[in-house]
C-alpha positions, 0 to 999 in steps of 0.5 A: 536977780540981785541988784547989779551993784551988789554983784561982786566983780572979783573973787579971791581964789586958790589957784595952781601956779607952776613951780620948778620944785617937786610941788606946784604952788597954790596961791590965793589971788584976786580973779575977775568973775565972768558976767552972768549969762542966761541960765547961770547963777552966782554962788557964794561959797561958804565952805570947801573941802579938800580931796586927795586929788588936790594934793596929787595935782600939786604933785603933778600926779594927775592928768590934764592939770591946768596952771592958773586954774582954781583948785578944789572940787567940793563946795557948799554955799548959797545962791546970791544972784541969778541971770534969770528973774524969779529964780527959785534957787535965789538965796537957797543953800546949795552944793556944787556938782563936782564933775562934768560929762556924766548925766544919767547913763547907768553904766558909764559917762556919756562923754568926756568925764572931768572932775572940776578944779585944777584942770584945763578942761574946766575953768573953775574950782571950789576954793574961791569966795564966789563962782559963776555956774550953770543952774543945773550944776547945783543941788539943793543942800539937805536941811539937816546939813550945815555948809561945812558938812555939805561941802564934805559930801559931793565927791565922796558921796557920789563915789561911795554911792556908786561903789556901795549901792550901785555896783556893790548892790548892798542891801539889808542884812548883807555882810560888807567889808570896807577897806582902808577906813579913814579916807572920805569915800571909805567913811561914806561907804560905811555910813551908806551901808550901815543906813541900808541895814548891812553888817559892816566891817572895816580894815585900817592901819589905825586902831583909833580909826577902827574904833571910830568906824564902830562908833559910826555903826560898824560891827568891827574891824581888823588891822591890815598891817597884820599879814593874816588879817583875812583870817582874823576877819573870818574869825570875827564873822564866824564868832558873830554868826555872820557867815561870809562876806557879800561885798567888799568895797576897796581902794587898795587894789593889789591882791585884794581878790586873793585875800578876801576869796576865802571869806567871800561868798560864791558870787560875791562882789569886790568893788574897787574904786581906787588902787592906792596900794598897787595899781593892779588887781590880780584875779585867779581861777580860784575866784573864777570858779567861785563866780566872784565879781570884780567891778571897777567904780569911778565917781558917778553920774549927776543922777547918782549924786541926786539919788545919793543925796535923797538917801542922805536926807532920808537917813539924816546921814552927816558926812564926817569932818575931821578938821575945819580951817578958817579962810583960804589962807589956811590952805597950807595947813590943809595940804599938810594934813592931807600929806600926813594922812592921820585925819578921819574924815574930810578937811574943810575950809570955811571961806568968809566973803572978805578972805584976804590974799596970801603967799603961796601955800607950801608943804 
C-alpha cells in the first residue's frame, strides 16, 4: 500500500447540480475521498470518455439521476494505492468496469442493472482525478493501448461486443450491416466484425463518416438519408457478389425490420441496441415467414467485457477517438461536441492530478 501521507484525501470531480433551466449544471468541485477498506483500490484517473448518457442525464432524460453525483462512466488510469499489502494491481494500468449488477449470466443481469456515473444507485463516476473502487471492479488495460484510447473502450466495447459477437453471432465470412456509424458503439461493432473476418457495410447520414468506416475495414456504405437506401445496399451487395446480409446491428429502431427484410437472409438476425430514431420496432408476418430474428441488446456483463477485452488485445484493436480535451474544466466543450453530433469516435478528457475547479459547464 502507498504511504498514508501520499494518499490524497480529496479529488476534483465533475458533479451534477440541479438547475431550473432545460439543462442541469455540471460543476467541477472538490470532494472528499472515502478511506480505503479491505479489498479496495485507489485509482488515479488519467483519461475519461463521454457517452451520450452524460448529456441525457443533464437533460433529465435518464432514469434515476442523482444530483451531487459524479458524472461519467468510462475511465482509464493507474492504481496508486491498495488497502491490501502486496496487491499485484498496485501501479498497474487499469480501466473501470462501467456497470453493476451483471456478472456472467449469458442472457440478462442477475440483479438490478446500473451504469455508473450521475445516478443515485452508484456513489461515484469517472470524471474525477481519483476514485476508490473495489479491486474486482477494474480490468487491466491491454498493453497496446494508452490511457486515452483505453478510456474510450468500456461502455462502447461491452455494448458492441454483446450486440455483435454474442447476440449477433457474427463470424468469418458473414455479411454484416452496422447502421448509424459514427457513434462509439457502432464504430466498435464495425471494428469487432472486421476483426472477426466479416464483410461489414454501414449506413450514415455523412459521406465523410462512411469514408472513415471504409478506412477501418468496412466494405462500403450508403446514406440513410436516401429513401431507397436498402435498395442501394442490396445493389452494392449484389455487385460485390456477397449475397444477402446475415446480421444487422442497429441503434435506430423504427421500421428497421421492414427496411432490411428484402436484403436479409432467411433466419438472419437484427440486433437492436438502441432506438434513437423511433422507440418502437415494427415486425410483420413477412419477417416471421422468413424466420428473421429480432433481438434486444443492452450493454453486457462483467464476463462479456473481459471476453471483449481479450479479443481487443488479441487483434490489437484501437478504439477510435475523435477529440481529446485537457482537464475537467473542458467539460463544456465535450458536452457541446456531443450535442452537435458531428464527431466520429469518442470524446475524451485527459485529467491531470492538479486539474483546477471551474464554473458550471453550460451548453
